[in-house]
N, C-alpha and C positions, 0 to 999 in steps of 0.2 A: 503493499500499500504506499503510495506517495502522497505527501501532504503539500499542499500549494497555500500561498498566503496572498490575501488581497488586503489592501488597506484604503479606508476613506473616512470621511466624517460620518457617514451614514451608510449603513449596508442592509440590504434587505435579503432574507433567506427564505426559501421555500423547500418544504419537505413533508413527509408524512408523519413524522413523530419528532417531537421537540423535548428536550430534557428539562429537569427543573433548573430555574436559574440559580446560578452558584456565585457568591461574592468572592473575587480574588483581589489580591493586592498587587499594585503596579509600583513603579518607582516613587520613593518618598512616601507621602500620605495619600497618594492617589488611589482610588478604588475603581473596580471594573466588574462588570457581570460577565459570567461565562455561560454559554449555553451550546448543547450540541444539537444539530439538526440531521436527521436520518431521513433517507428517501430513496426512490430508484427513478431517477438519480435526484440527489439533494442539489440545490442550486443556491448560489449566492451572487449578488451583484453589488456594485457601488452606485448608491443612489446620489450621494454628494462626495465630490472629489476632495481628498483632504489637501489643504493648503496651509502655507506657513505665512503668519501675518508679520510684517516687519513694524516694530514699534520705533 
């Protein structure tokens, strides 16, 4: 099984089965939610592209 990564500000996933949301810790005090989507096939697409804002 190969894993592929997509990155974006907003990602939409479509599948037949979704796992229970789980809180995970990112760098520093940041928190994120992790879910697993299963399907035949499970699909994910970037709705809003990630961008870096200059200050």
